[in-house]
N, C-alpha and C positions, 0 to 999 in steps of 0.2 A: 636234382630237383625234382618232389617225387610230391604226386597228389593223394591223399587219401579224403575217399569220401565213405559216411557211414550214414547211411538211411535208413529209419526208422519208423517205428509210428507217435502221433502226440492226439493226447486231449486238449493240448491248448489251443485255445477259439479267441477271435478275435470281435470286437463288437463290431468295428465296419467290413471285416471281411478281408482283409487288406492279409499279404503275405508280411512275417518278419523276417527280421538280419537282424543279429546279436555276435560284433565285435568283441572275442576277447583276447586279442591276441596280447594288448598291452599288461595283462597278467601274469604274462610270463614270465614276465621280467621280474615279480615280485615275486609271485614262486618259486625261484630259481634264487633268488634274492636270499628268502627263509628256509631256501632247504626240506622244499616240498618232499624229495625223494626220502628222505628219513619220518614219515608220515604214515602212522596203518593206514590203510581204505579203511571210511563207513560203507564198503558194499562189502559182498560171498561171490563176488566171481569179478571179470578183468584186472584183477590183482596184482599183475605182474609185476615184478622187483622192479625200477625200473633209476638212472643214475641219472646224476647232472647234466652230463652228457649227451644225456638220451631226449632229456628238458630244451637244451639247447641244443638240437636238433629240429624244432620246430618252429620257423619260423611267420605262423600264420594262423590260424584259427576262429572257425566262424560258426554261429547255428545257425541256418536257415527255417524259419515256421512254415508253410506250405497252408494256410485256413481257407486260402480264397477257392482255388481249385480242388471238392476233394477228390479223391481217386475213382468213385467210382469202378469197383473191379468188374462190374458186367458190361464195363465200354469198357474197360482197360485202360482209363482217361489217366491214374497211375502212370500211367509210359509219360505222358506228356511233363510230367512233376521229374520221374530219372530223367528222361532226355538234354537235360537243359543243364545234367554234368556231365550224362557220357553217353556214348553212344552205345544204343543197347541193343546192336543188331551185331556186336562184337561180342558179345555172351550169347550164352544159350538159353532158349525161356525156359529152359528147365529150371535150371538154377534159379534165375530168379524169381521164380515161381516157390523156389525148395524155402525162400526168405519169410515167406507169410504175405510179402509186401502188397499184395493185392488185397488181404487182408483189409487193409489201413483204411482210418476214413482219412485222416491227415494222415500226413508226409513233414519228416522232421530230416531237414539232409547238414550234417558235421562235417567239413569243409577244411582239411588239414594240410597243410602244403610244410615241407619238410625236409630238410637235406641228408640226402644218403648215399655213400658207394655201392652200396650192394646192389643189386639187380634184382629186378623184374620176381618174382615168381612164379613157375612159369604157368599156364593155364594148363590144362588135360581138356579133352572134347569130352563128352559122354564114353564114347567105343573106346578112348583109352582110357578115359580109368577103371577098363575090365579089364586090361591087357596089365599085368603083372608084371612086365618085365620094365613096359614103357614106365608105371609108375616107380617102379624101383630106378631107372634110368633117369625119369628127367626132376619127377612129383620126391625122391627122397635124397636129389645130391646133394652135396656136405654147403654148395652155394643157396638150394633153395632154403632150406633151416638155416642156413646161417639168418637169412633173409625172413623167413619167418619169425623167429625168434627178437629180431628187431622188430616187427609189426605188433607180436603180443606187447611190447614195452610203450612204443607208442598209442595202440590200442590202452594198455592201465592212465596212462598219464590221458588223452579225450574221457574216460570215464570219472577220474577224478574232474574236471572240465562243466562235465555235464551235471554230475552232482553238485557240482560247487554253486552252475548257474543255477538248479536248481532249487536248490536251499534256498537263494534268494528271489528268484519267482514266490515260493511262501512268507517269504517275507515281507514281501509288496501285495500280493493279494494278496486280502484277507476273504475268505470262502462260509456261507452261512449252510450253503444247502447244497449239493451236488448230488444228491443219492441216483438221479438218476440215470449217471453217467457210470456207477457200478457196472462190475461183468459179474458174471457167476464164472471164471477161472482167470488165469494168471494168461494175457496175453504176449507171447515173443514175438516178436516179429525184428527184423532188419538183414543187412548185408552188407557188404566196407567192399569198396573196389579200392585198390591204388593204380598207378599209372606211374606212366616216366618215357614221356614222347609220345611211342606207339606201341606203345609194348603196358599193360592192361591183366591186372590179378583181379578173382574173385574170390571172395571169402564169405559164408555164411555165419552171422553176429548177432544174432538173436538178442533184445533185450525188451525194457519194458522203463523205461524211465523217465523217460517222454508220458509215460501212459495215464499219468494222475489227472486229473481234471485242472487246469484255468481259466477264467476270463481274462483275458490281457485290453485292459480297457487303459487305452495311450495317455491321458489327463493324470493317469495314475502311477504314468511309469517312470518310475527313480532307480531304476534301477540298477545304470554307470553306474550313481553314485552311491546305493548301499553296496555293491560288490567291491567300489576302489576304500567300502572300512572293511569288511564281510573277509577278502583278501588277506589283510594282513595276517590274522588271525585262523587261516584254513588249515596253513601247515600244524596247526597243534588237535592233541588228539582230545575232541571233548564228546565226553559219551552221550551227551543231549541231541547232540547234530545227530551221532547215529542213531540211536532211537527212534527220532525225529524222521528222518528220510524212511529211515526202514517200516516205519508204523505208515508212510504218506509213500511207499513204494508202489506204484500201479496201479490199477485199477480194482482190485479183485477184493475189494475190503470187506471183513467180515471182523469176528470179537476177533483174535488174536490181536489185529492191526490195533483194536480200540487199547486191547492190553496196553500194548506197547507204544503209543501213549500214554497211560499212568506211569510207566514206564518211566518216561522224558521228562515229567515231574518229578518224578523221584528221584532221579541223574540231577535234578540242581541241587539237592539238598545233601547234607553230611548225613553221615553213614549212622541207624540208630533214629532218624529225627520220624515223628511221629506221623500219622497220618491226621490228627489234631492239628500238630505243627504246623503245620505245614498247612493247611487249609484256612489255615490264621495268617502266616505270613505272608501269603501269594498277596491278598488282597490290602494287606498295609503298604506292599510295595510297591501295587499293582494301579491300585483305588482312585479315579478321582473325586469319589463322593461317595458315600453311605449305601443310598441304591447300587452302585456298581460294586461297592464290596461286599457285598450282601446277595446278589446273585453269584460272583465265585466265587466266593465261601460254600455257598448249595453247589453250581455244580462241580464242583470241589470233593465236595464230603458226596454225593450222590456218585460220581464216578468212579470213586476208594469202594462205595459198597457197591457199587456193578460185578467192577474187578472182583470181588472177592466172592461174588455171588458166582461169579463165571466158572474165577480158578477152584475155586474149594468146594461148587454146589456142582457146579460139571453144568452150567443151563450154559449154553450156546441159543448167539441171535441170528436171524437170516439179516440184513443191511439191508435187502433187496425186497426183501415183502411190507406191501404200503400198507395192506389192512393188520399186522399186528402189531397192536398201541405198545406193548414193550420194548418191540423191536424199534419202531419210530421214536422211541425217546432215545432206544442206545444211540441212535443213527443222530439226534439233535444234539446227543450228553457228546458222540463225537465231533462235531465241529462247534462245539463250543470249546470244549478241553481243550480243539488243534488252536483256537484262536487264543487263549490263556496261554498258552505253550510261546506262541509266537510274539506276543508281546515281553515274557518272561524274558526272550532275546532281546528287544527291543534295547531290557529295562536294563542285561547286562552290557550291549553294547554302547547303552548312553553313559551308563556307570564308568566305562573303559575297565570293567574286570575279566574281559577276554586278555587285555596288554599286559596282566602280571605275568612272573612266569609257571603259576602254579593255577587249575584251576577252578579259580575259588566257591567254593560252596557254602549257600544261605548258611545260616548259620545264626547263634543266636549273638555271633559277636559283633556278624556282618546288621544283626536291625540291629545293635546298638550304635553301628559307625550311622548310622543313617536316618535313624533316631535318636542325637545324643541325649538331646534335654527328655525324653521320656514323652508319654501321652499329653500329660497336663501341664505343658511348658509356658501354657497361658497365665496359668494360677500362677503361680512363681515372681 
């Protein structure tokens, strides 16, 4: 049995400041049953093709979010979190620092147990890495290469679970304004360790899957229930989920992220659907009253107009500029549009639209099906 531990940074916060643990092991069985290995990833990185055998190797997968004790790089307090999982003295400090983990404000740790008959890859010291013969004899051996290929597949599976978890976080915790957390550049941080008894292996693996801001509220936590539903269709290739996760990846939020949110809206609809049709039908499907309907419609119409302004007029907005009124307007639209999309996902889930073989689109036929008697039904 081997243990892979993946350390990275996170912007998941907790009201009570407590560390959080999420056990995703139960979804292994669902993903195996639904042949997850046949699905195209919703991401561009860590997408090594894996098989049923690779997925069945994993016996446990947990995500731990450390929000209580901030890492404080100037005091090296991040080492307190790392030492809970690994013996830091067995790894060269230069390697740990190369991961950027000391720059994290909060730390996410993914812990995975998996079965493997392959050896743990040999760790080389700083001096050994400068000796080409040592590198060739030890690091580039056939055994190490086989283990490295296996680890790439395990990391691809872990990334699938991370995106699955993050998607459900977005569904669970609606957000309204976290502009304060936006960064001026992408923050890629992370490393992995693999252990088997006394053998240890380190590799720098920088990701930003957890970098988007969330405020975890225990009283609102329905994550497990949500995941038990969404896990049943996670194996399907759904463009809306791809665009949604891409738009909300990381914390370097720009006009491009806003455009991808508009793409997400459009991906729910049939080809050649007009902006007017989308702006009309979404309020019909989601709104509970006339005020909400008008608000949704105004948000959508303005979002489409702003998208066209950016794409065709080449106008860019700075999401971190608090003094610019136009930028603040677009930031507000960003959050309003994000929440509308979240409600659209709930609409699809509640209506069991993801359980059909095809990725059903919103079109006239769907509208007629859900409004069979027309708007004037009470007058007939």
